C-alpha positions in Angstrom: -16.2 -90.7 -6.8 -14.0 -89.2 -4.4 -10.4 -88.0 -4.9 -8.0 -89.1 -2.0 -7.8 -85.5 -0.7 -11.6 -85.1 -0.4 -11.9 -88.8 1.3 -9.6 -87.9 3.7 -10.9 -84.5 4.4 -14.2 -86.1 4.9 -12.9 -88.8 7.2 -10.9 -86.5 9.2 -14.4 -84.6 9.8 -16.1 -87.5 10.8 -13.4 -88.7 13.2 -13.8 -85.4 15.0 -17.6 -85.5 15.4 -19.8 -83.1 13.4 -22.2 -80.8 15.2 -25.3 -79.8 13.2 -25.3 -76.0 12.5 -28.4 -75.2 14.5 -26.7 -76.8 17.4 -23.3 -74.7 16.9 -25.1 -71.2 16.6 -23.7 -68.2 14.6 -20.7 -68.0 17.0 -19.6 -71.8 17.1 -20.1 -71.9 13.3 -17.9 -68.9 12.9 -15.0 -70.5 15.0 -15.4 -73.6 13.1 -15.0 -72.1 9.9 -12.0 -70.0 11.1 -10.3 -73.4 12.5 -10.8 -75.1 9.3 -10.0 -72.3 6.8 -6.7 -71.5 8.6 -5.7 -75.1 8.8 -6.2 -76.3 5.4 -5.5 -73.0 3.4 -3.5 -72.7 0.3 -0.1 -71.5 0.5 0.0 -67.6 1.6 1.8 -65.8 -1.3 4.2 -62.9 -0.4 2.6 -59.7 -1.2 4.4 -56.3 -1.8 1.8 -54.5 0.1 -1.3 -55.3 2.3 -3.7 -52.4 3.7 -6.7 -52.7 5.8 -9.4 -49.9 5.0 -12.9 -48.8 6.0 -15.1 -48.1 3.1 -18.6 -46.5 3.4 -21.8 -48.5 2.6 -25.5 -47.8 3.6 -25.1 -49.8 6.8 -22.0 -48.1 8.0 -18.2 -48.6 7.4 -17.0 -51.9 6.0 -13.7 -53.5 6.3 -11.7 -54.3 3.5 -8.0 -55.6 2.7 -6.2 -54.2 -0.2 -3.6 -56.8 -1.6 -0.8 -55.2 -4.2 1.0 -58.1 -5.4 4.3 -56.4 -6.5 6.0 -53.0 -6.9 4.5 -51.0 -9.7 6.4 -48.7 -12.2 5.8 -45.2 -12.6 2.3 -44.6 -14.4 1.7 -48.7 -14.5 -1.9 -49.8 -13.2 -2.8 -53.4 -12.5 -6.3 -54.9 -13.0 -8.9 -54.8 -9.8 -10.5 -58.1 -8.5 -13.0 -57.7 -5.7 -13.1 -60.5 -3.7 -15.9 -62.0 -1.5 -15.7 -64.8 0.7 -17.9 -67.8 1.3 -19.7 -69.3 4.7 -23.2 -69.2 3.9 -23.6 -65.3 4.8 -23.0 -66.2 8.4 -19.4 -66.9 8.9 -15.7 -66.4 7.2 -13.9 -63.1 7.2 -10.9 -61.3 6.0 -8.6 -64.0 7.4 -10.4 -66.9 6.4 -9.8 -66.4 3.2 -6.6 -64.4 3.1 -4.6 -67.1 1.3 -7.2 -67.2 -1.3 -7.2 -63.5 -2.0 -3.4 -63.5 -2.0 -3.3 -66.3 -4.8 -5.4 -64.4 -6.9 -3.1 -61.4 -6.5 -0.1 -62.9 -7.3 -1.5 -65.2 -10.0 -3.7 -62.9 -11.8 -1.5 -59.9 -11.1 -4.2 -57.7 -9.9 -4.9 -55.8 -7.0 -7.2 -57.7 -4.9 -9.8 -55.8 -2.4 -11.3 -58.4 0.0 -14.7 -57.4 1.3 -15.8 -58.1 5.1 -19.3 -57.6 4.3 -22.0 -57.7 7.3 -23.0 -61.1 8.6 -26.4 -63.0 9.3 -28.2 -63.2 11.6 -27.3 -59.9 13.2 -27.4 -58.2 10.0 -29.7 -60.1 7.5 -30.6 -59.6 3.6 -30.1 -57.0 2.1 -27.1 -55.9 4.3 -24.5 -58.5 2.6 -25.7 -57.4 -0.9 -25.5 -53.7 -0.1 -22.1 -53.8 1.3 -20.8 -56.0 -1.6 -22.2 -53.7 -4.3 -20.8 -50.7 -2.4 -17.3 -52.2 -2.3 -17.5 -52.6 -6.3 -18.2 -49.1 -6.7 -15.9 -48.0 -4.3 -13.3 -50.1 -5.8 -14.0 -48.7 -9.5 -14.4 -44.8 -8.2 -11.2 -45.2 -6.3 -9.1 -47.2 -8.7 -6.6 -44.1 -9.5 -5.4 -44.0 -5.6 -5.2 -48.0 -5.7 -3.1 -47.9 -8.8 -5.6 -49.8 -10.5 -7.5 -49.7 -13.9 -11.4 -49.0 -13.4 -11.8 -50.5 -16.9 -10.6 -53.7 -15.7 -12.4 -54.8 -12.9 -13.4 -58.2 -11.9 -15.6 -59.8 -9.1 -15.5 -63.1 -7.4 -16.2 -65.2 -4.7 -17.0 -68.6 -3.3 -20.2 -70.3 -2.2 -22.0 -67.4 -0.7 -19.5 -65.1 -2.0 -20.1 -66.5 -5.4 -23.6 -65.6 -5.0 -22.9 -62.2 -4.0 -20.5 -61.7 -6.8 -23.2 -62.8 -9.6 -25.6 -60.4 -7.8 -23.3 -57.4 -7.9 -22.9 -58.0 -11.6 -26.7 -58.0 -12.1 -27.2 -55.0 -10.0 -24.2 -53.2 -12.1 -25.9 -53.7 -15.1 -29.3 -52.6 -13.9 -28.0 -49.3 -12.2 -25.3 -48.5 -15.0 -22.2 -49.1 -12.6 -19.8 -49.9 -12.2 -18.6 -51.8 -15.1 -17.5 -55.3 -14.6 -15.2 -57.0 -17.0 -15.5 -60.6 -15.6 -17.1 -62.6 -12.8 -15.6 -65.8 -11.7 -17.9 -67.8 -9.4 -16.8 -70.7 -7.4 -19.7 -73.2 -6.4 -22.3 -70.3 -6.1 -25.9 -70.9 -4.3 -28.0 -69.5 -7.1 -31.3 -70.8 -6.2 -32.7 -70.3 -2.3 -36.3 -70.5 -3.5 -36.6 -74.5 -2.8 -39.1 -74.2 -5.8 -36.8 -76.3 -8.0 -35.7 -79.9 -7.7 -32.1 -80.3 -8.4 -30.7 -84.0 -8.4 -27.4 -83.0 -6.7 -29.2 -82.0 -3.6 -30.7 -85.6 -3.5 -27.8 -87.2 -4.0 -25.3 -85.0 -1.9 -27.6 -83.3 0.5 -27.6 -86.0 3.2 -24.5 -85.0 5.3 -22.1 -87.2 3.9 -20.3 -84.5 1.5 -19.5 -81.7 3.8 -22.3 -79.4 2.6 -25.8 -80.7 3.6 -29.4 -79.8 2.6 -29.8 -79.0 6.2 -27.2 -76.7 6.4 -28.4 -74.5 3.8 -31.9 -74.6 5.3 -30.3 -73.4 8.3 -28.1 -70.7 6.4 -31.2 -69.5 4.6 -33.0 -69.1 8.1 -30.1 -67.0 9.2 -29.7 -64.9 6.3 -33.4 -63.9 5.4 -35.8 -62.7 7.7 -38.8 -63.9 5.4 -37.3 -66.6 3.6 -40.3 -67.9 1.7 -40.6 -64.1 0.1 -37.1 -62.8 0.1 -35.9 -66.2 -1.6 -37.7 -65.3 -4.8 -35.7 -61.8 -4.9 -32.9 -62.0 -7.4 -30.5 -60.6 -5.1 -30.9 -63.6 -3.0 -31.4 -66.0 -5.9 -29.7 -64.7 -8.9 -31.0 -67.7 -10.9 -34.7 -66.3 -10.7 -33.9 -63.2 -12.6 -35.5 -63.6 -16.0 -33.2 -61.6 -18.0 -29.3 -62.2 -17.7 -28.4 -60.6 -20.9 -25.6 -58.1 -21.2 -23.7 -59.5 -18.0 -19.9 -59.5 -17.9 -18.1 -63.1 -19.1 -18.2 -65.7 -16.6 -16.4 -68.6 -15.0 -18.5 -70.9 -12.9 -16.6 -73.4 -11.0 -18.7 -76.5 -9.1 -17.7 -79.6 -7.6 -19.1 -82.9 -8.5 -20.3 -83.8 -4.9 -21.6 -80.8 -3.7 -25.6 -80.2 -3.4 -25.0 -76.9 -5.0 -23.5 -78.2 -8.2 -26.6 -78.6 -10.7 -28.2 -74.8 -9.6 -24.5 -73.5 -10.3 -24.5 -75.6 -13.9 -28.4 -74.2 -14.3 -26.8 -70.5 -14.0 -24.0 -71.0 -16.2 -26.3 -72.7 -18.8 -28.9 -69.4 -18.3 -25.8 -67.2 -19.1 -24.9 -69.0 -22.0 -28.4 -69.1 -23.2 -28.5 -65.3 -22.7 -25.5 -64.7 -24.9 -22.8 -64.2 -22.2 -19.4 -65.9 -22.7 -19.2 -68.5 -20.1 -16.8 -71.1 -19.4 -18.3 -73.8 -16.8 -15.9 -76.4 -15.0 -16.9 -79.3 -12.8 -14.2 -80.5 -10.5 -16.0 -84.1 -10.3 -13.9 -85.7 -7.4 -14.2 -83.1 -4.7 -16.9 -81.3 -2.7 -18.0 -77.9 -1.6 -15.5 -75.4 -0.3 -12.7 -77.2 -1.7 -10.6 -74.4 -2.9 -10.7 -73.3 1.1 -9.0 -76.7 1.9 -6.5 -76.8 -0.9 -3.5 -77.9 1.7 -5.3 -81.5 1.8 -7.3 -81.4 -1.4 -5.2 -80.8 -4.8 -8.3 -79.9 -6.8 -8.4 -76.7 -4.7 -5.0 -75.5 -6.0 -6.1 -76.3 -9.5 -9.2 -74.5 -9.0 -7.4 -71.5 -7.8 -4.9 -71.8 -10.9 -7.7 -71.6 -13.2 -9.6 -68.9 -11.8 -6.6 -66.5 -11.5 -5.5 -67.6 -15.2 -8.9 -66.9 -16.5 -9.2 -63.4 -14.5 -5.6 -62.4 -15.9 -6.4 -63.3 -19.3 -9.6 -61.5 -19.2 -8.2 -58.5 -17.5 -5.2 -58.0 -19.9 
């Protein structure tokens, strides 16, 4: 069952006509993501300071946007939140998720570092992963100049960004740095292998609920140069990692009418079974990416408030 906002969102999309992603191509998809995200974004919170910077990664400099929510007293430090945008590793940027980053900065009372990682197909896996991990390391090592506390560092993201946040936590554990205190994963794709059957893919992947299985297949083909092999890499499909112990406490958010719902739930269950403190919340009456459309879908603001409150509590 869909709530009224999600129904209105889907009806508006149908009325406008929906072109398959393969026909849109990467540039057309990026333009569609930008238009939809900017039109339906949550209200933009006022920030004390916003700074655009370039940080180093293996593939060159990566743009980041740093949000400071309020003036700081001498000697005061705020928690740090590294934010990864969604849109299938192909689209999205600092502007499409600007309002979300502002919301987290304001309501988690944290300095947010939003990451404009390299996109596919121009930059295929592992480019996005390399940039995402480099941004977390840079944030921790530059905490002092950001007026942040490296001991209170969280990562978060939605959809493909949620996948990257989960992967960064696994890499940080394996490589010994940075120390991540919390992860908030919003409707992540955790299994791109196509080896497993998830009921939510069958129920909601046909194209009537915004994200389709065909869309995911297209994203996979753009992101991976050898999909059948690389999808079994835990840096692509974090659910395939056989050891999830020792990862940061987590919030996992899904949507009830999302083909990715069950793999998100499966990842939360695996974290819990490995002894990781995890909170799982499914917003039953909405669709994938609903947080980006909070102006029309009230559940989006509810999920943003939940995520910000959990990060604030975990980082206080």
